[in-house]
FIVEX-480658 format. One record per residue (C-alpha): residue in three letters; x, y, z. Coordinates in nm, 3 decimals. Layout:
BEGIN
+--------+---------+---------+---------+
: kolkol :      xx :      yy :      zz :
+--------+---------+---------+---------+
:    ALA :       X :       Y :       Z :
...
+--------+---------+---------+---------+
END
This chain:
BEGIN
+--------+---------+---------+---------+
: kolkol :      xx :      yy :      zz :
+--------+---------+---------+---------+
:    MET :   0.611 :   0.276 :   2.069 :
:    SER :   0.622 :  -0.012 :   2.314 :
:    ASP :   0.872 :  -0.034 :   2.597 :
:    LYS :   1.033 :  -0.359 :   2.479 :
:    ALA :   1.254 :  -0.451 :   2.186 :
:    GLU :   1.078 :  -0.644 :   1.910 :
:    GLN :   1.184 :  -0.799 :   1.582 :
:    LYS :   0.956 :  -0.933 :   1.311 :
:    ARG :   0.982 :  -1.029 :   0.945 :
:    PHE :   0.746 :  -0.977 :   0.655 :
:    GLY :   0.814 :  -1.343 :   0.568 :
:    THR :   0.598 :  -1.437 :   0.867 :
:    PRO :   0.341 :  -1.155 :   0.891 :
:    ASP :   0.080 :  -1.127 :   1.164 :
:    GLU :  -0.188 :  -1.102 :   0.895 :
:    THR :  -0.208 :  -1.136 :   0.518 :
:    ARG :  -0.490 :  -0.989 :   0.313 :
:    THR :  -0.534 :  -1.080 :  -0.050 :
:    PHE :  -0.725 :  -0.897 :  -0.318 :
:    GLU :  -0.727 :  -0.925 :  -0.695 :
:    ARG :  -0.367 :  -0.885 :  -0.822 :
:    GLY :  -0.230 :  -0.797 :  -0.480 :
:    THR :  -0.145 :  -0.886 :  -0.123 :
:    LEU :  -0.092 :  -0.698 :   0.200 :
:    ASP :   0.135 :  -0.845 :   0.466 :
:    LEU :   0.078 :  -0.673 :   0.800 :
:    LEU :   0.311 :  -0.663 :   1.101 :
:    ARG :   0.204 :  -0.545 :   1.445 :
:    ILE :   0.518 :  -0.418 :   1.615 :
:    GLY :   0.613 :  -0.144 :   1.859 :
:    GLY :   0.250 :  -0.054 :   1.913 :
:    ALA :   0.207 :   0.018 :   1.541 :
:    GLU :   0.103 :  -0.163 :   1.224 :
:    ILE :   0.330 :  -0.166 :   0.919 :
:    GLY :   0.228 :  -0.315 :   0.587 :
:    ARG :   0.406 :  -0.449 :   0.282 :
:    LEU :   0.192 :  -0.420 :  -0.029 :
:    THR :   0.278 :  -0.632 :  -0.332 :
:    LEU :   0.088 :  -0.524 :  -0.642 :
:    GLN :   0.109 :  -0.727 :  -0.961 :
:    PRO :   0.128 :  -0.587 :  -1.315 :
:    GLY :  -0.220 :  -0.482 :  -1.427 :
:    TRP :  -0.329 :  -0.387 :  -1.073 :
:    ARG :  -0.527 :  -0.065 :  -1.040 :
:    TRP :  -0.690 :   0.058 :  -0.719 :
:    SER :  -1.010 :   0.172 :  -0.893 :
:    GLU :  -1.056 :  -0.174 :  -1.049 :
:    HIS :  -0.925 :  -0.413 :  -0.784 :
:    VAL :  -0.975 :  -0.249 :  -0.442 :
:    LYS :  -1.257 :   0.000 :  -0.501 :
:    PRO :  -1.519 :  -0.279 :  -0.483 :
:    LEU :  -1.384 :  -0.373 :  -0.136 :
:    ALA :  -1.354 :  -0.011 :  -0.016 :
:    GLY :  -1.688 :   0.107 :  -0.152 :
:    THR :  -1.550 :   0.458 :  -0.215 :
:    GLU :  -1.485 :   0.645 :  -0.539 :
:    LEU :  -1.115 :   0.698 :  -0.458 :
:    CYS :  -0.877 :   0.549 :  -0.203 :
:    GLU :  -0.959 :   0.724 :   0.124 :
:    ALA :  -0.670 :   0.570 :   0.319 :
:    PRO :  -0.378 :   0.809 :   0.363 :
:    HIS :  -0.038 :   0.646 :   0.308 :
:    PHE :   0.322 :   0.709 :   0.406 :
:    GLN :   0.523 :   0.467 :   0.193 :
:    TYR :   0.871 :   0.361 :   0.092 :
:    HIS :   0.882 :   0.223 :  -0.264 :
:    VAL :   1.095 :  -0.090 :  -0.292 :
:    THR :   1.034 :  -0.215 :  -0.648 :
:    GLY :   0.834 :  -0.128 :  -0.957 :
:    THR :   0.663 :   0.191 :  -1.070 :
:    LEU :   0.334 :   0.309 :  -0.922 :
:    HIS :   0.146 :   0.586 :  -1.102 :
:    VAL :  -0.057 :   0.800 :  -0.860 :
:    VAL :  -0.340 :   1.040 :  -0.951 :
:    MET :  -0.478 :   1.264 :  -0.677 :
:    ALA :  -0.836 :   1.392 :  -0.660 :
:    ASP :  -0.712 :   1.743 :  -0.748 :
:    GLY :  -0.556 :   1.612 :  -1.072 :
:    ALA :  -0.193 :   1.607 :  -0.955 :
:    GLU :  -0.013 :   1.294 :  -1.071 :
:    PHE :   0.332 :   1.138 :  -1.059 :
:    ASP :   0.524 :   0.810 :  -1.086 :
:    ALA :   0.668 :   0.666 :  -0.764 :
:    LYS :   0.977 :   0.451 :  -0.822 :
:    PRO :   1.218 :   0.244 :  -0.611 :
:    GLY :   1.384 :   0.456 :  -0.344 :
:    ASP :   1.102 :   0.712 :  -0.335 :
:    VAL :   0.910 :   0.796 :  -0.020 :
:    THR :   0.554 :   0.919 :  -0.073 :
:    ALA :   0.298 :   1.082 :   0.156 :
:    LEU :  -0.045 :   1.039 :   0.001 :
:    PRO :  -0.346 :   1.207 :   0.160 :
:    GLN :  -0.697 :   1.070 :   0.116 :
:    GLY :  -0.846 :   1.082 :  -0.234 :
:    HIS :  -0.627 :   0.909 :  -0.491 :
:    ASP :  -0.616 :   0.634 :  -0.749 :
:    ALA :  -0.301 :   0.439 :  -0.839 :
:    TRP :  -0.187 :   0.164 :  -1.072 :
:    VAL :   0.116 :  -0.046 :  -1.159 :
:    VAL :   0.312 :   0.073 :  -1.462 :
:    GLY :   0.493 :  -0.190 :  -1.669 :
:    ASP :   0.566 :  -0.558 :  -1.613 :
:    GLU :   0.738 :  -0.544 :  -1.273 :
:    PRO :   0.543 :  -0.590 :  -0.949 :
:    VAL :   0.526 :  -0.290 :  -0.717 :
:    VAL :   0.634 :  -0.346 :  -0.356 :
:    VAL :   0.587 :  -0.069 :  -0.100 :
:    VAL :   0.631 :  -0.058 :   0.277 :
:    ASP :   0.350 :   0.148 :   0.426 :
:    TRP :   0.386 :   0.301 :   0.775 :
:    TYR :   0.048 :   0.472 :   0.773 :
:    GLY :  -0.282 :   0.350 :   0.637 :
:    ALA :  -0.193 :  -0.016 :   0.584 :
:    SER :  -0.399 :  -0.145 :   0.876 :
:    ASN :  -0.722 :  -0.040 :   0.700 :
:    TYR :  -0.615 :  -0.144 :   0.351 :
:    ALA :  -0.830 :  -0.404 :   0.172 :
:    ARG :  -1.015 :  -0.485 :   0.492 :
:    THR :  -1.333 :  -0.680 :   0.427 :
+--------+---------+---------+---------+
END
């Protein structure tokens, strides 16, 4: 953490990355990077980010707070669950995920966002 007070807003991110059916807004604050992912209905990691990542599964670990929508997560070991608004998830490397239903998924990611959808 830095030694000075800082305040930023996702409405004016330091960086925005776009990928098919999604965006990542990235803030650099307090010596860290925090991301807000917005994933549209129909988004699936293995279809829309895998081509950018070049890996079979998402290899970025995540520590996320789920704001809106439902995200279905499937881990490499076969474990799976739905993450919904109010949930906090810790996802290690090796997972796929997709939006369930017609509502966009919004998550705030404290770990792993800085490498997400980097080209």
